N, C-alpha and C positions, 0 to 999 in steps of 0.2 A: 505493499500498499504506500502510495506519495505522500508526500508532508502536506500536500495540499489537501487531503482526504484526513488527514491526520488532524487538521485545525478545525473543517469540519464537523470533527466526533462531540456528540453533548455531553457526556461524561466523561469522566477524566478518571485514571486512577495513578497513584506515582509511587514507584517501589523505594524501597528505603532498606537499610540496614547497616550493618558493623561494614569496614571494606572484607573484601575476598569471601563475603559469604555467597555471591554466586550470583547476583544481581541482574550481572550481566547477559549470564549466559541465559537466566528466565525472560528478561525482555527479547533476544534474539530469538528464543522458542515460541512466544507471545506475537511478536509481530512478525517476523520472519527479514527482519532487516539485519545484517551483519552487523556486528559488534564483538569487538575481537577481548575475548574475555582471559585471563589466565591467574594461574594458580601462585597469586603474592598481591597485596593489599596494595590501591593505590594506582588502580587499571585506570577507575575510571575519573578524569578530574573535570570534566564539565557534563552537563545535562546533557542527556537525548532523548529526542522524540520521535515515536510511531503510532501505529495506533491497529488496535485488533479488533476480533469480534469472538465475544465469550459468551454463552447460553443463548447466543442470538443478537448478541444486541453490541452496536459499535462505542469501543471505547478508544479516547485517546492514552495513550503511556510512556509517562515519565521516568525517565532512569537518573536518581540524580546521584551523586558521586558519593562514595561511603563515609560514614561519620561515627564515633564512639559516644559523641554526645550533643546535644543542642546545644552547648556553648563551644562554640564554633573554635578550632585551636590552629586551624591553617585554613588555606584559600579555597580549597576541594569542600572543606567543612562548613566555609560560609556558605559556597553555592546551595549546598542541600538545605542549610538553615533555614536561608532564605525565602526558598522553594515552600518550604512544610511551613514557616509564619503567615506568608501570603496566603494557604488555606484556600487557595484557588482549584480546588481538585473534591471529587465526590467520596474517594475510597482510597483508604491508606492501606498497601499490600507491605505489611513488615515482614526481612527476608532474615530467618536468625540460620546461624550455623548450628545443624544440632549436634554437632562435636565440641561447640563450646555455647553450649545454653546459658549456663548460668553469667560468663562475660558479655555476650550479645542482650540480655532480659535486661541490662540496665539502660540502652537508648530505647528498649523497647518500649518498655515505661514511661519514659519520657516522651514518646511518638504518641502514647497514652492518652498523655494529656492534654493533647491537643483538641481533645471531643471529637476527633474525624468517626466514621465508621471503617474499622478497622480487622484485618486479616492477620495470623500471623503463618508465614510459611516455613515451616520447618526442613529449611533443605538440607542436602546431602545428609539425609536419610540413610540409603544404602551404607554410606561408610561409616557413619556412624553405629549400625547395628553389626556391619563386620569387625567392627573395633570394642565389640561390648558394651556399650551405649545403647542402654532403653530406655526409650522415654514416654510415659504415657502420656498421649496427647488428649484424650478425652479430659484426662484429670486437671491440664494444662489449661484446658479450654474451659473448665470449669473453675478454675481458679484465677482466669485475667477477667473470663467475663466474655470473652470475643472468641471467632474458631482460629485454631491451632489444627493447620493441617501435613503431615507427614508432606514431605514433597524431593522430587530427585530432578532438580533441571533440563541432566545431560540428556535423560530420556523419556521426561515430560510427565512422569509417577508422580498425581497428585491433581493433575490439572483437571481433570472430570468434577474430583472434590471441589476445588475452587469455583467453577462452575457452577455446581449445586448451590452454592452459599452466597451468590452472588445477587440474589434476588434479596434474601434477608439485609444484603448490607446495604443493597441501594436503597430501602424501607427503611432504614436508617435502625434497624433492631440489634442491630450488633456494634455500636458503641461503649470501649471501654468503658469501667469505673474509674471516677478520681485515682490516681495512685498517690503512695505517699505522699511527701510535699518534700523533706529532707532527702539531701542523698544519704547519710547514712541510714535513714530508715528503710530507702530503697531499698542497700543491700543487705538488712536484715530481712527482707522481706524474699528479695531474691534467694537468701540463703534455706531461710524455711523452705520457700516452694522446689529449690532443688530437688533437698530431699527429700519431701514428698511425692514428688515427678519423675524422677530421673534415678536410676539405677546400672552402678560401672561395674559390670562384672569383671572381676582379675581373667587377665591372661599373661602369660610369660611372652617378654619381649622378643619379638622375631628379628631379623634381618633388617628389616626398614627400620627399625625403633633404632639399633645399633647405628647404623648408617647416617640417621637424623643426629644422635650425637656426637658422631665423629667428625659430621660435615662441620663442624661449628666452633670444633677444638682448634686452635692454631695449631698446635703438635701432628696432627692428621688431619683438619682440613685444608692445611697449604697445600700438603701436597696431591692430596685428592681434588683441590682448584686446578694444581697443574697438569693433574693427569685428564681431568672434566674439559676445559679446553683445547687444552691439546688437542682430544679425541673430536674437538668440535672444528677443530681447523682442518684437520687431515678427512674429517667427513664432508665438509664445505668441495675443500680440493678436490678430494677423490671423485663425488658426485659429480664435479663439474667439470671435471677432464675427463671422465669417463661419460659422462652427457656428448660431451664434444665430441673427443676419438670416436667414441663407438655408435653415433646419434646422430649427431649436428652433421661433422663432416662428409660419411656416407651418404646419407641425405641430401646435403647443398652437392653434392661433385656428381653422385649418381644421377639423381634427377632433377633434383630442383635447377641447377643451372642449364642441365642440356633441356628442361623444357622453355625455360627464358629464351637458349638461344633459338628453338622451332620456332618461337613466338613470336621473338621483336627483333631477330637476325635481319631481318629485310625492312627495321623501319624508317622509313625519312620523317623529319631530315635528322642530321647524322647528331647535331646536336643532342636532338632529344633521345635517339638513342644512346648516345652515352651517358645522359643522366640517367638511364631509367637500366640500364648495364654497364655502365663503367667503361674506364678508358683510358689509358694515357695515367695521369693524377687522379680521375675521378675514381669513386668506389661506385658507384652506380647504385642509384635508389634502390631498386626491387633486388640488385645481385648483394652487395657484399654489405648493404643497409640491411639491410632486412637478416644477413647472415649473421652480423652482429648483433642488432637487436633482441633478434628474434632464438639466437642459437646460443651465442657465446656469452652475452653477458645476463640472459634469461637463464640459463643452465646453474650458473654459479648463485643468482638470486634466489632459486627455489631451494635451490643447497642450503645456503643458507638459514633461510625464510624454518624451513622444517628443522634446522638444527635448535634454532630460536625458540620455536612452538614446543619442542621436547622438553627445556631448558624451565619454558616458561611453565609447562604442565606439571611438573613432578615438585617443582616449588624448591628447586635449586635458588633460586636468582636472590632470593631475601636472605640464604644461608648465607652464599658469595657477597653479602652486604653485610653480615657480620663480621665475616673473613676479614673484607677490606677494611673496616673502619678506622682501626689506628692508623693506619698506613696515610687511608685519605685525608684522617686530620690533617696531617704533615703538609698537606695541602691546601686546607682551607675549606674542607669538607667532613661531611660524616658517612658514616656506610651506604646512606639514603642515595646518595651522588651516583652509585652504581648502576642505579636504574638506569635515566637520563642515558649516561655515556653505554650503556647496551643499545638500550633503543636506536640512540643513536649510529649505532654501527650498521643499520638498517636503512634509516634514514634519519637525516638532522630534525626533520618539523616534530615527528613525534617525539624525539628527545629534548628539545629546545621544550615542547609545552610542558613533557613531564617532570621538570626541573622547577615547577609549579608547588610540587611538595616539601621542596626547599623552604624554609623559612624567613630566610634574612636574604635583604639584595645581596650583601657579599657573596655568598652561597653560591645564590644562583648567578651571578654573572660567572665568578669562579666552573660551576658545571658548564654552562654556555662553552664558556672557554675550552673547557676540557672536552665537551661532546664535540666542538668542531675540529681540535686540532690533534688529539690525540688515536684517531684512526679514520678513514674516507668511509662515506656511505657503501651500503654494500652493490649497487651497480659498477661505482668505481671501482671497490676491491676484487666484483669481476672481473674488470676489464685489465685490470693490472695483474692477476694472473692468470688469464689469457694472451696476455700482450708477452711476459713472460714466462709463461709454461716450457717453452721449446729450451731457454737457458736454464741456466744450475737454480734450484732452490734457493741459494746465497741472494741474489737480486732482489726475489720476493720477499723475503726474510729482512732484506734491508731496508726495501721501503716502508714496511710495516714496525720495524725497527727503528727507523728515526722519526717519524712521528709521533712514534710512540713518545720516545725521549725527548721529542719539542714538546707535544703534549702536556708530560712531567715540568719540564722545566719551563713551560708558563705557569702552571700550577703553583709551583713553587713559588715564583716571583709576585702573582696576583695576593700571595698568603702575606707576602714578606709588606708589598706597598699597601693593600687595603686595611683599612685598621677590623677592629672586631673578634668577638671570637666564635669557633665553630658551637655551633650544639651540638648535643649530646645525640645519639641515636639512641629513639624507642621505635622497635619495628615487631610486629605482630609475625611470629615466622609460622607457615601455615605447615599441613600436615604432609610427609614424605607417600608421593602419591603415583602409581600410574598412569604414563598416558593415556588420555582414549582416543582412538585413533580417529571416530568420527570428528571430536573437537580440534585435534590437530592438523588432521587435513582441512575441516573447515578454515580454520585460522588461514592455514596456509592458502587456499584458494582465495580468500579474502585482499592479502600483502598480494597473491598475484594478480586478482584481475585489479587494482591499485596500480601495479608496476605496469599492465598492460595499456593501460587507460592512462596513465600519466608521462609516463619516461617513453615509453618505445614511441610513440608518436614524434616527441622532441628530439630524441638519437634522428631519426629518418628525417625532422625538419633541418636539424644541425648539418647533417650530411649533404641536403639542400643546399644551403647557406654558403659551406664549404666550395661549392661547386660554382656557386654563383659567384661569390669573391673571387674565384680563381679567374672567369672566365670573362668579369668585368674589369680585370686588374686592380682592384680593391686588393688584394690579397699581397701584389708584388707593391703597391706603397706603401700598404702595414709593414710589411716585410724589411724596404729599406730603412723606415721610420726606427723602426725597434730593433735594428741588426745589432747596435751596440750592444744594448743592456742584455740582451737574450744569449749573444755571442760571448761578451765577456767575464757577464756575472753567472749566467746559468751554463755556457758551452752546448745551449740550443740551436738548431737553425733556426735563422729570423722567420721562415715563413709559418714556422707553428706559433703564430702571437696570435694569428687564426682563433686559433684553438681555446688561447687565452680568454681573448676578448667572448665568443661562446659560450664560456665556462659559467661566466656572472648568471646566465639565464639559466642553464641547467650542467650544475656538476657533472652529473651523474651521465651526462651525453658527452663530456672534453675528453675524456681519458682514452675512449672508445675511437675518437677520431685523430689522434695518435696513431693510428696504424698506417695508415696511407704516405708517413713521410718516412720511410727506411732507417726509423733508429735503431744505435747499436744498444745492448742493452744498458750500458752507464746510462748513457742520456734517456732511456725509458724510464729508471729510476731517478733521475734528478727530477724529470717533466712530470713525476707521478708525485714523488713529493710536492713540488711546487703548485700545481694543479689542485692537489687534494688541499692546500693550506689557506690558498690566496684571500679567495673572498667568500662568504658564504651564497649559495647559487640565489636567487632572486625568489623562489617559495622563501627558504630559509630566513631571508632577509627582511623581507614583512613579516614574520613569527617576532622575529627578532624586533624588530619595531614596534607591533602592537603589545609585546611582553614587556621589552624594558624602555620604551621612549628613543627619541634621536638621539639624545648625546651618550649614553649608554652603547647603542650599537651603534654609534661613528667608533668609540673606543676597541668595542670588541672586536672592528673590521679593521680600524689601525692594526690591532694585536695579530690578526690573523695573516694581516697583508707582510708586514713585518717578518713573523714568524715565518714565513712563505720564501722571503728572498731569504735572509739567516738560513736556515733549513736546505735549502736549495744553491748555495754559493756552499755551503758548507761537504755538501754530497758532491758535488762539481771539483774542492779543490782534494776531497777524499781523491776520486777518482783518476785525478793530473800525482797525484801522491805515488796514488799505489797502482795506478792502471789496471781499474775495472771497468 
């Protein structure tokens, strides 16, 4: 259903609850709209709207960010509390994690005080039963005075029961009684209630429990992190190279290219044939252009998002945050800064948005800088690996090593220059769980669809722009203009200036456009480092303006540009000194 349909819906539901209770999964199941859900808190930082039909009636549905209390303590909670305070909804659907009933009930009691018709969904009911947690849902409903329904978001279990309760909710028969007023009285009530409705059966800890503990202790957690992240890197590289070598290249050389030649081989005028099929310095929009966008880059992007989805769904990322907390304090962040940095490995835009979970301007600016400098986005990484795949892995590791050192150096510098204290880390660590194939594939599809709709057209347009610049002589003019700085400082051919200019529009495009310049591996390393760092792409730039304002965006951009020239010149100097 479209957003316009949602606006026309006459009845409204609001999904609330603590972070990481499964609201986004429920939202996706009810609306059919794609919402990426993950097994760590803070996935949703803005509200989302959609529409759904339940019990034969049309509803608008709002998924608000997770909160622990109506006394908001961060921007995401402010969004949730503002929506609830306005009260512009008919039914409050409060989602509770059945594995953590006692902790989740505090916010449920605060929500009950709003005096709106309310239903509680006891989500993750299946996981709770598997781990020996038994909840008497009927008795809980009786004690709270509202329906409390077992629910499993990933399968839809409990949805018929929710539809059955809707008529009573809409009739105003399920308004909860006023809860205790003071926080201490609420916690006392919750304690007694939990004893009455919840039974936790003893079970011996299994491998998952031992692994959960080992993954957050430095002595065992750091080696595990090294193994897991290294495995992720080689998984991405192996899948990407495998798809290119065994699928993309054979299909392209054996079937696709001969088909194009038979279809357009006699095409006139010649310039149009060259534009489509390539020739000379032209890559060809339908030839190399399609191969780069839908073959080489797509293969690595798919592999990365598959690996990221697996790490998200297992609940490993919050554990990595805990492990990284002490180190990140040295560069002015706490462990939760891991989230925007990791999301930025896929695309910088969600990484920048995710930095909202950090409380102070100082922490957010350091996180923005780290997100932009520490590593390239995934389409860039994919093309770096593709361009250097025919050479020693030393060159690939050199690019990522230089970028990592640059990002860390910038973090240390900002931590020294910017005044302020780093906040302590308080993060909910979700239970370790096996990834669900359907959930992982669903997120993979949403992310790949976004790449196909946004990045692929820009790569193809970039190739057309390069051809036009070459045909009109603009490329030669710019090459002469920038010959000195590119050659003297970075050791790159002057004609690569066209790639630098196009990179501002889409940085995920620019490295892919290095292919026709016949650079040696050392030049590819230098160019990749410079292009990864020098400017945020237009989309990221726009988001930075929205999040930080003109002054801070200008400062961050100046930092990235300075870092690009220093790191690029350093790699060129290393090439001259060591001959690689």
